[in-house]
C-alpha positions as CSV (number, residue, x, y, z in Angstrom):
1,M,3.7,-11.6,-0.3
2,I,0.3,-12.9,-1.1
3,L,-0.5,-12.0,2.9
4,I,1.7,-8.8,2.5
5,C,-1.0,-8.1,-0.4
6,L,-4.1,-9.0,1.5
7,G,-2.8,-6.9,4.5
8,L,-2.1,-3.8,2.1
9,L,-5.7,-4.5,1.2
10,I,-7.5,-4.9,4.4
11,G,-5.1,-1.8,5.8
12,S,-6.6,0.2,3.2
13,A,-9.8,-0.8,3.4
14,V,-10.1,0.2,6.9
15,T,-8.7,4.1,6.0
16,E,-11.3,4.6,4.3
17,G,-14.0,3.1,6.1
18,L,-12.8,4.6,9.3
19,Y,-11.2,8.1,7.8
20,P,-12.9,9.1,4.6
21,P,-11.3,12.2,2.6
22,E,-12.6,15.8,3.7
23,T,-13.3,16.6,-0.2
24,P,-15.2,14.2,-2.3
25,P,-12.8,13.7,-5.1
26,S,-14.3,14.0,-8.6
27,T,-15.0,10.6,-10.2
28,L,-11.9,10.3,-12.0
29,Q,-9.8,10.4,-9.3
30,A,-12.0,8.3,-7.1
31,V,-11.4,5.2,-9.6
32,M,-7.7,6.3,-9.7
33,W,-7.0,6.0,-6.5
34,N,-9.5,3.3,-5.4
35,G,-7.5,1.3,-8.3
36,F,-4.2,1.9,-6.8
37,L,-5.3,1.0,-3.3
38,F,-7.3,-1.7,-4.1
39,G,-7.0,-3.1,-7.7
40,V,-3.0,-3.4,-7.7
41,P,-3.0,-5.6,-4.4
42,V,-5.3,-7.8,-5.7
43,L,-3.6,-7.7,-8.6
44,L,-0.2,-8.2,-7.7
45,G,-1.6,-11.4,-5.2
46,G,-3.0,-12.8,-7.9
47,L,0.2,-12.6,-9.9
48,L,2.1,-13.9,-8.2
49,I,0.4,-17.0,-7.7
50,T,2.2,-17.8,-11.1
51,G,5.5,-17.2,-9.9
52,M,6.6,-15.1,-12.7
53,R,10.0,-13.4,-11.6
54,W,8.8,-10.3,-12.7
55,I,5.7,-9.0,-10.8
56,F,8.3,-9.9,-7.7
57,M,10.0,-6.5,-9.2
58,V,6.2,-4.8,-9.7
59,S,5.4,-5.7,-6.1
60,V,8.7,-3.2,-5.1
61,L,7.8,-0.8,-7.3
62,Y,4.0,-0.5,-5.6
63,G,5.7,-0.6,-2.1
64,T,8.2,1.6,-2.8
65,I,5.3,3.9,-4.2
66,G,3.4,3.0,-1.1
67,L,6.1,3.7,1.1
68,A,7.1,6.8,-0.3
69,L,2.9,8.1,0.2
70,D,2.8,6.7,3.8
71,V,6.2,8.3,5.2
72,A,4.5,11.9,3.4
73,T,1.5,11.1,5.2
74,F,3.0,10.1,8.6
75,V,5.6,13.4,8.6
76,Q,2.5,15.2,7.6
77,S,0.3,14.3,10.7
78,V,3.4,15.0,12.6
79,I,3.7,18.5,11.8
80,H,0.7,19.7,11.7
81,P,-0.9,17.1,14.6
82,G,-4.8,16.7,14.4
83,E,-4.8,13.9,12.9
84,P,-6.5,11.2,14.7
85,P,-3.9,8.5,16.6
86,G,-5.8,5.9,15.0
87,F,-5.2,7.2,11.8
88,V,-1.5,7.5,12.7
89,L,-1.4,4.4,13.6
90,L,-3.0,2.9,10.5
91,V,-0.7,5.0,8.5
92,G,2.4,3.6,10.4
93,V,1.3,-0.3,9.7
94,T,0.7,0.3,5.9
95,G,4.1,1.8,5.8
96,L,5.6,-1.3,7.3
97,L,3.8,-3.1,4.8
98,N,5.2,-1.9,2.1
99,F,8.2,-2.3,3.2
100,L,7.8,-5.5,4.3
101,L,6.4,-5.8,0.8
102,I,10.1,-4.6,-0.7
103,V,12.4,-6.4,1.6
104,F,10.0,-9.7,0.0
105,G,9.6,-8.4,-3.5
106,G,13.4,-7.5,-4.3
107,R,14.5,-11.1,-2.7
108,G,12.0,-13.0,-4.5
109,G,13.1,-11.1,-7.7
110,L,16.9,-11.7,-6.9
111,R,15.9,-15.0,-6.1
112,V,18.8,-17.6,-8.2
113,Y,16.6,-20.9,-9.4
């Protein structure tokens, strides 16, 4: 799961680097968005090392929100074409990683010791 969080972090960095937003966000919006994209996966990865079971459910919640955003972005790109194919591919990859985070997080949270 730490590798999935690292993949999400890399995917977010590549997406932000190659395809920055058309309109610059306010400072508060930028801090919150970057905290969600970069801070939460780093925090999840760090807390997963501790082995506490509740962090698995937190990763499921994060993956669910991320997957919903990826699906919405993908559908928007399909309905209103004009996005570069690389952007749509990156959204698909991060969507898959979020799905895997949900699957493995749920599995880890439900594991009986």
